[in-house]
Every structure is written in structure tokens, then in C-alpha cells.
C-alpha positions as CSV (number, residue, x, y, z in Angstrom):
1,M,78.1,-7.7,-52.8
2,A,76.3,-4.6,-51.8
3,G,77.8,-2.8,-48.8
4,T,77.8,0.1,-46.4
5,I,80.6,2.6,-45.5
6,E,80.4,4.9,-42.5
7,V,82.9,7.7,-42.2
8,L,83.3,11.2,-40.6
9,V,84.2,13.9,-43.2
10,P,84.7,17.6,-42.9
11,G,81.5,19.3,-44.1
12,G,81.8,20.4,-47.7
13,Q,85.5,19.4,-47.8
14,A,85.4,15.6,-48.5
15,N,88.0,14.4,-51.0
16,P,89.1,11.1,-52.6
17,G,91.9,10.7,-50.0
18,P,91.5,9.0,-46.6
19,P,89.2,8.2,-45.0
20,L,86.7,8.1,-47.9
21,G,88.9,7.1,-50.9
22,P,90.4,3.9,-49.4
23,E,87.0,2.7,-48.3
24,L,85.3,3.5,-51.7
25,G,88.2,2.4,-53.9
26,P,87.4,-1.3,-54.0
27,T,83.7,-0.7,-54.6
28,P,82.0,-0.4,-58.0
29,V,81.0,3.3,-57.4
30,D,82.4,6.4,-59.1
31,V,84.5,7.8,-56.2
32,Q,84.6,11.4,-57.4
33,A,80.8,11.4,-58.0
34,V,80.3,10.2,-54.4
35,V,82.7,12.8,-53.0
36,N,81.0,15.6,-55.0
37,D,77.5,14.5,-53.7
38,I,78.8,14.4,-50.1
39,N,80.3,17.9,-50.4
40,E,77.1,19.2,-51.9
41,Q,75.0,17.7,-49.1
42,T,77.4,18.7,-46.2
43,E,78.4,22.2,-47.3
44,A,76.2,23.8,-44.6
45,F,78.4,22.2,-41.9
46,D,81.5,24.0,-43.4
47,G,84.5,22.0,-42.0
48,T,82.7,20.5,-39.0
49,E,83.1,16.7,-38.8
50,V,79.9,15.1,-40.2
51,P,78.9,11.4,-40.0
52,V,78.1,10.1,-43.5
53,T,76.8,6.7,-44.5
54,V,77.3,5.5,-48.1
55,E,75.3,2.5,-49.2
56,Y,76.3,1.0,-52.6
57,E,75.1,-1.7,-54.9
58,E,76.9,-4.1,-57.3
59,D,75.8,-2.0,-60.3
60,G,77.6,1.1,-59.0
61,S,74.5,2.9,-57.7
62,Y,74.7,4.4,-54.3
63,S,72.8,6.5,-51.7
64,I,74.2,8.9,-49.2
65,D,72.8,9.5,-45.7
66,V,74.2,12.6,-44.0
67,G,73.9,12.7,-40.2
68,V,74.2,15.7,-37.9
69,P,77.4,16.5,-36.1
70,P,77.6,16.0,-32.3
71,T,76.1,18.9,-30.3
72,A,79.6,19.7,-28.9
73,A,81.0,20.0,-32.4
74,L,78.3,22.4,-33.4
75,V,78.8,24.5,-30.2
76,K,82.6,24.6,-30.8
77,D,82.0,25.6,-34.4
78,E,79.5,28.3,-33.6
79,A,81.5,29.8,-30.7
80,G,84.9,29.5,-32.5
81,F,87.0,27.5,-30.0
82,E,88.9,24.2,-30.2
83,T,88.6,22.6,-26.7
84,G,86.1,22.7,-23.9
85,S,87.1,23.7,-20.4
86,G,88.8,21.3,-18.0
87,E,86.8,22.9,-15.2
88,P,83.5,24.0,-16.9
89,Q,82.0,25.5,-13.7
90,V,85.1,27.6,-13.0
91,D,86.9,28.4,-16.3
92,F,84.7,29.5,-19.2
93,V,86.1,29.2,-22.8
94,A,83.4,31.0,-24.8
95,D,80.2,32.9,-24.7
96,I,77.4,32.5,-27.3
97,S,74.1,34.3,-27.9
98,V,70.6,33.0,-27.6
99,D,70.4,33.2,-31.4
100,Q,73.4,30.9,-31.7
101,V,71.8,28.5,-29.2
102,K,68.7,28.5,-31.4
103,T,70.7,27.9,-34.6
104,I,72.4,24.9,-33.0
105,A,69.1,23.6,-31.6
106,E,67.4,23.8,-35.1
107,Q,70.3,22.0,-36.7
108,K,70.4,19.2,-34.1
109,H,66.6,19.0,-33.5
110,P,66.0,15.9,-35.6
111,D,68.5,13.9,-33.5
112,L,67.2,15.2,-30.1
113,L,64.4,13.9,-27.9
114,A,62.9,17.4,-27.7
115,Y,59.5,18.1,-29.3
116,D,60.2,21.8,-30.0
117,T,62.9,24.4,-30.5
118,K,62.7,25.6,-26.9
119,N,63.3,22.2,-25.4
120,A,66.0,21.4,-28.0
121,A,67.7,24.6,-27.0
122,K,67.7,23.4,-23.3
123,E,69.5,20.3,-24.4
124,V,72.1,22.4,-26.2
125,V,72.5,24.5,-23.1
126,G,73.2,21.3,-21.2
127,T,76.1,20.6,-23.5
128,C,77.3,24.2,-23.1
129,A,77.3,23.7,-19.3
130,S,79.6,20.6,-19.6
131,M,82.0,22.4,-22.0
132,G,82.4,25.7,-20.0
133,V,80.4,27.9,-22.4
134,T,78.3,30.7,-21.2
135,I,75.1,32.0,-22.9
136,E,74.4,35.8,-23.0
137,G,77.1,36.1,-20.3
138,D,75.2,33.8,-17.9
139,D,76.4,30.4,-16.7
140,A,74.5,27.7,-18.7
141,R,72.5,26.6,-15.6
142,E,71.4,30.2,-14.9
143,F,70.4,30.6,-18.6
144,K,68.4,27.4,-18.5
145,A,66.5,28.7,-15.5
146,K,65.7,31.9,-17.5
147,V,64.5,29.8,-20.4
148,D,62.3,27.7,-18.0
149,D,60.8,31.0,-16.7
150,G,59.9,32.0,-20.3
151,E,62.4,34.9,-20.5
152,Y,63.5,33.9,-24.0
153,D,60.2,32.6,-25.4
154,D,60.2,35.5,-28.0
155,V,63.2,33.9,-29.6
156,L,62.9,30.2,-28.9
157,V,59.1,29.5,-29.2
158,E,57.9,29.0,-32.7
């Protein structure tokens, strides 16, 4: 009767209540131990919704796999806004630095198709464009062109 539970929890703030508790309650695992392990593994995401998969066995043993939040959630968390722009090419909701783009790219890199940080950053910039977020005061498309020209290689190239 082994099973798998997939939930979204706020990083570092999971608790035995919904959505985790009701899912884990009928299983043989120690719910509080699972919650504590999830909080320990997700504390770096500090409140951002994180996908978590808990696989458990009949003997009460379990394993936890922590995913990476969606890029849009990381951008919103880093820039400090709640909702993207309804007109992302006209109304801009936030501005982030190249260092913030790099931070998001490094967090998200395992889930992206990019081979390196520079290309992962360009994928993050694409998300910024669709949300109405500027980078270093530039429209995301202008910023991407500067990245392509090597203007930010000192920050983005490892």
C-alpha cells in the first residue's frame, strides 16, 4: 500500500493542516516528522509555493522530493509584487537587477533547458517580459539583446 502525495507548500512554512495533513493523515508516516523535513528542505524558498512529492511505504518510511517553484513565482518573490501586468509591454509592475536575474536563473537552472547560467538568465528574462518586469530599467527584450551582445558576461558567465 505504498503511495505518493504531491502538494504545493509555502517554503519553510508547511504545517500539519491542509493541504499536507489531510493527505498524510491516513498514511503510516509520522506527519510531524514529514512536515519538519519539508520545512528544513524548503526554507530557502521562504514562503514561495514549492512543489513537494512525498513517497511513503507501508512501514512508515518516506522520502521527500522538493521541486523548484515556477519561474514567475521566483520573479514575483524576488521583485516583491503580487500580480503581473495585464499589459506587459505598456504597464510595468517592477524592476529587478541583473544580480536578481542571476539568482533566479541559478535557482531554476536544474529545471530549464539551458546549459549555462547566461542562457538560463535569458529564459528568466523571457518570463519577466510576459509579466511586465523590467531589468536594470530596460524592457526585458532590450535587456535580452544586451545579454546576447555580451554586455553582462562579467555577471552571467561562469
